[in-house]
N, C-alpha and C positions, 0 to 999 in steps of 0.2 A: 504494500500500500504506500502511496506517496502523498505527502501533504502538498496542497496547492496554495501558493502565496499570490495575493493580489495587491495591486497598488493603483492609486489614482494618478493619472497623467493629465496635467492641465493642457489647455489648448495651445496650439502653436500657430504660425502663419498659414500652415497648410492643412492642419488637422484639428478637429474639435476635441473636447475633453473625452477621455476614454479610461477604461479600466484594463490594466494589463494583468493577465493570469499566467502563472508559469509553475512548472514542476519538472522533474527529471524527464518525463515523457514528452514534453513539448510546451508550447506557449502560444498565446494569441492575445489580441486586444479587441475589445468591443466598445462601441460608442456609448458614451454616458447618456442614459435616459433620464431626463430631468423630471419625468413623471414618477420616477421611483425614488425612494430614499437611498442614502448612501449604502446601507447594508444590502438592500435589494439589488443595487447595481453590482456590488461585489459578488453576490450570490449568482446573478445572471452570468457574469464572466466565468465563474467556476463551472456552472452548468454547461456553458458553451464549450469550455475546454474538455470537460468529460465527454460531451457528445462528439467532439473532434477526435478524441482518443479511443472512442468506442467503449467507454466505461459505462456500465449500467448502474449508476449510483442512485439509490432511492432518495437520499437526502444528504445534507452536509452539516457538520458541526464545525464551528470556528469562532473566531473573535478577532478583535483589533490588536495588532502588535504595536503599531505606532500611529501617529495622526493620519497618515495616508496609506497605511499598509495593514493587510488582514491575512490570516492563515485559515485554511479550511481543510478538513479531512473528510473525504467522501465515505459514506456508509453504504455498503452494498447489500442487496437482498441476498439471502443465503437459504437455499433449499436443502436442509439436512438430509432428507430421505433421498433426494436426487443424487447428492454427493456420495452417499453410502452405496447406491447402485453403481455409480461410476467407478468407485474404488473396487467393488466386488467384481465388476466386469474386467477391470484392468489386471487384477491379480489372478483371474482365471477361475 
């Protein structure tokens, strides 16, 4: 499992405000949605990165690290019975 860090990036001459999300698996930025609050914007960036990486995360836990930076850990759904079947089939 990888933690995802996000940070706010202010506007430049060529780009609007955005949230940058990154982890060992990759990174991306999403435009800041002013209809959302700051936490929702960071959450949206985490969700977009999980979608890009093909992670099926049910929800996320996280919090603020610094004034412009957050960290999240994806929580995956886990089907215990399905996993037992996979292990049994793999071991013969």
